[in-house]
C-alpha positions in Angstrom: -27.2 74.8 34.7 -26.6 74.2 31.0 -28.5 76.5 28.7 -30.0 74.1 26.3 -31.0 76.8 23.9 -27.4 78.0 23.6 -25.8 74.5 23.4 -23.8 73.8 20.2 -25.5 71.0 18.2 -23.7 67.8 17.5 -22.4 68.2 13.9 -22.9 64.5 13.3 -26.6 64.8 14.2 -27.0 67.9 12.0 -25.4 66.1 9.1 -27.7 63.1 9.5 -30.7 65.4 9.7 -29.6 67.3 6.6 -29.0 64.1 4.6 -32.5 62.8 5.7 -34.0 66.0 4.4 -32.4 65.6 1.0 -34.6 64.1 -1.7 -33.9 60.5 -2.6 -32.0 60.1 -5.9 -34.2 59.3 -8.8 -33.5 55.8 -10.0 -32.5 55.5 -13.7 -35.5 54.3 -15.8 -35.2 50.8 -17.2 -34.3 50.9 -20.9 -37.1 50.4 -23.4 -37.2 46.8 -24.8 -37.6 45.8 -28.4 -37.8 42.1 -27.6 -39.3 40.4 -24.6 -38.4 36.7 -24.5 -40.2 34.6 -22.0 -39.6 31.0 -21.1 -38.2 30.1 -24.5 -37.3 26.5 -25.1 -36.3 25.0 -28.5 -35.9 21.4 -29.6 -34.3 20.0 -32.7 -36.1 16.6 -32.8 -35.4 15.2 -29.3 -32.4 17.4 -28.6 -33.1 20.5 -26.5 -31.0 23.4 -27.8 -32.5 26.2 -25.6 -33.7 25.7 -22.1 -36.3 28.1 -20.6 -34.6 31.4 -21.5 -36.1 34.7 -20.4 -34.6 38.1 -21.1 -35.4 41.6 -22.5 -33.4 43.1 -25.4 -33.0 46.8 -25.0 -33.9 49.2 -27.9 -31.2 51.1 -29.8 -28.5 49.2 -28.1 -26.1 46.3 -29.0 -26.7 43.1 -27.1 -23.9 40.5 -27.5 -24.6 36.7 -27.1 -21.5 34.9 -25.9 -20.8 31.3 -24.9 -18.9 28.2 -26.0 -19.7 26.4 -29.3 -22.9 24.5 -29.2 -24.4 26.4 -26.3 -27.4 27.7 -28.2 -26.3 31.2 -29.2 -27.2 31.0 -32.9 -30.4 29.1 -32.2 -31.5 31.8 -29.8 -30.7 34.5 -32.4 -32.7 32.7 -35.1 -35.7 32.4 -32.8 -35.9 36.3 -32.9 -37.0 36.2 -36.5 -38.2 32.6 -36.8 -35.4 31.5 -39.1 -34.9 28.4 -37.0 -38.2 27.1 -38.5 -36.3 26.4 -41.7 -34.7 23.5 -39.9 -36.8 20.3 -40.0 -38.3 18.9 -36.8 -37.8 22.1 -34.8 -40.2 22.8 -31.9 -40.6 25.9 -29.8 -42.2 26.6 -26.5 -42.5 30.0 -24.8 -43.0 33.5 -26.3 -41.1 36.1 -28.2 -42.6 39.6 -28.3 -41.4 42.2 -30.8 -42.6 45.7 -29.7 -45.4 43.9 -27.8 -46.5 41.6 -30.6 -46.3 37.8 -30.2 -44.1 36.7 -33.1 -45.3 33.1 -32.7 -49.0 33.9 -32.8 -50.8 31.8 -35.4 -51.8 34.9 -37.4 -48.3 36.2 -37.8 -46.6 35.6 -41.1 -42.9 34.5 -40.7 -42.0 36.4 -43.9 -43.2 39.6 -42.4 -41.2 38.9 -39.2 -38.0 38.4 -41.2 -38.7 41.7 -43.0 -38.9 43.5 -39.7 -35.9 41.6 -38.2 -33.0 41.6 -40.7 -30.1 39.2 -40.4 -26.5 39.1 -41.4 -24.7 35.8 -41.4 -21.2 34.6 -40.4 -20.2 34.1 -44.0 -20.9 37.0 -46.4 -23.4 35.8 -49.0 -23.9 38.3 -51.8 -25.9 36.8 -54.7 -23.2 35.7 -57.2 -25.2 36.4 -60.3 -26.2 39.9 -59.3 -24.5 43.3 -59.4 -23.6 45.3 -56.3 -26.6 47.5 -56.8 -29.0 44.6 -57.4 -27.7 42.8 -54.3 -28.9 45.7 -52.2 -32.3 46.3 -53.7 -33.4 42.6 -54.3 -35.5 42.5 -51.2 -37.4 45.6 -52.3 -38.0 44.1 -55.7 -39.3 40.9 -54.2 -41.7 43.0 -52.1 -43.1 44.5 -55.2 -41.3 47.8 -55.4 -41.0 48.9 -59.1 -40.1 52.6 -58.9 -36.6 53.0 -60.2 -36.3 56.4 -58.5 -37.2 54.9 -55.2 -34.9 51.9 -55.6 -32.0 54.2 -56.5 -32.6 56.4 -53.4 -32.8 53.4 -51.2 -29.7 51.9 -52.8 -27.6 55.0 -52.0 -29.1 55.4 -48.5 -28.4 51.8 -47.6 -24.9 51.8 -48.9 -24.1 55.0 -47.1 -25.5 53.5 -43.8 -23.2 50.5 -44.4 -20.2 52.8 -45.0 -19.8 51.4 -48.5 -21.1 54.0 -50.8 -17.9 55.9 -51.4 -16.0 52.7 -52.2 -18.5 51.3 -54.7 -20.6 54.2 -56.2 -18.7 54.0 -59.5 -18.9 50.2 -59.7 -22.5 49.4 -58.9 -22.8 47.3 -62.1 -20.0 45.0 -61.0 -20.7 41.6 -59.4 -21.2 41.7 -55.7 -18.7 38.8 -55.4 -16.0 41.1 -56.9 -15.7 42.9 -53.6 -13.3 42.1 -50.8 -14.5 39.9 -47.9 -15.1 42.9 -45.6 -16.8 44.8 -48.4 -19.0 41.8 -49.1 -20.1 41.7 -45.5 -20.9 45.4 -45.5 -22.8 44.8 -48.8 -24.9 42.1 -47.0 -25.5 44.6 -44.2 -26.7 47.2 -46.8 -29.0 44.5 -48.3 -30.5 43.9 -44.8 -31.0 47.6 -44.2 -32.6 48.3 -47.6 -36.0 46.9 -46.4 -35.8 49.2 -43.3 -36.0 46.5 -40.6 -36.6 47.4 -36.9 -33.9 45.1 -35.7 -30.6 43.8 -37.1 -29.4 40.3 -36.1 -25.7 39.4 -36.7 -24.4 35.9 -36.4 -20.5 36.1 -36.0 -20.3 38.9 -38.6 -16.6 39.3 -38.3 -15.3 35.8 -37.8 -14.1 35.4 -41.3 -12.6 38.9 -41.6 -9.1 40.4 -41.2 -8.5 42.9 -38.4 -8.9 46.0 -40.6 -12.2 44.8 -42.0 -13.3 43.7 -38.5 -12.6 47.2 -37.2 -14.8 48.7 -40.0 -17.7 46.4 -39.1 -17.4 47.2 -35.4 -17.4 50.9 -36.1 -20.4 50.4 -38.4 -22.3 48.5 -35.6 -21.6 51.3 -33.2 -23.1 53.9 -35.6 -26.1 51.8 -36.6 -27.3 51.4 -33.0 -28.6 55.0 -33.1 -31.2 53.7 -35.6 -31.6 50.0 -34.9 -31.7 47.5 -32.1 -28.8 45.1 -32.7 -28.3 41.6 -31.4 -25.0 39.9 -32.3 -23.4 36.5 -31.6 -19.7 36.5 -31.1 -16.9 34.2 -29.8 -14.6 37.1 -29.4 -14.6 38.4 -25.8 -12.7 41.5 -26.7 -15.1 42.3 -29.5 -18.1 41.8 -27.2 -16.5 44.2 -24.7 -15.9 46.8 -27.4 -19.2 46.9 -29.2 -22.0 45.8 -26.9 -24.0 47.6 -24.2 -25.5 44.3 -22.8 -24.1 40.8 -22.8 -25.9 37.5 -22.3 -23.8 34.4 -21.4 -25.2 31.1 -22.6 -24.0 27.6 -21.5 -25.5 24.3 -22.6 -28.7 26.0 -23.8 -29.3 27.9 -20.6 -28.9 31.6 -20.0 -26.4 31.8 -17.1 -26.2 35.6 -16.8 -27.4 38.7 -18.5 -26.7 42.4 -17.8 -24.7 45.5 -18.8 -21.5 44.5 -20.5 -19.3 46.4 -18.1 -20.7 44.5 -15.2 -20.6 41.1 -16.9 -17.0 41.6 -17.8 -15.7 43.2 -14.5 -18.0 41.9 -11.8 -20.2 38.9 -12.9 -22.6 37.4 -10.4 -21.9 33.8 -11.6 -18.7 31.8 -11.3 -19.4 30.2 -14.6 -19.5 33.6 -16.3 -16.2 34.6 -14.8 -14.5 31.3 -15.7 -15.6 31.7 -19.3 -14.7 35.3 -19.7 -11.3 34.7 -18.2 -10.6 31.8 -20.4 -10.7 29.0 -17.9 -13.0 27.0 -20.3 -14.7 27.4 -23.6 
């Protein structure tokens, strides 16, 4: 007769029991969202530019918007601070929440939205009649700031954050247009940062720059995400892969796929995404 009490237990069974007794791994919490975009559609006259887009933009991260020309990338970006409203016959449906506040509510001032959500454009656009220093603080002056001490402090802080202070601190009186292309773009970033926005939008910020200036802007973006939520439009797949934490792929006004950049670039769910990233079209 077999002594059941003395029988050697099956190691496979023991292993299964031990695994079952282990606590389940705690799932990683979802990242906090600065923007919640829900069912966003945009028309320019009769032409639909954005078609029912829903996504959340993570806080203190870089989100890249990619896709072929004319797919709605810049329109989507401009909807995040209502700049698209400057285009005649524009109509919007859906909602865009910034930190839980509906930006399209009737009691929300678009000027306040644009102060909270700064923007840097494809072509650097320093004001040609203003000095480097005045280019940075003009937004503060327009908002009624008159204290020269405060303006000087914010000027230095903004230029330091834009990695430009050491290059221009002795030339603040010179015209902003006297700077190189890459410096002008960083000057525009400093100008956007001077009013202390919550978000920084960038529409192809490196497309007109040489590789050295592009590298400086990319390094700056990486450093700024510690303080700001950044959303950038880019045609450059390599750049999107280098600087972004999340990537959204747009095609013909629709959001095809959105997720962590590493997954989008290495294991996308949609065939269209893979075809675009690998250069089969676009």
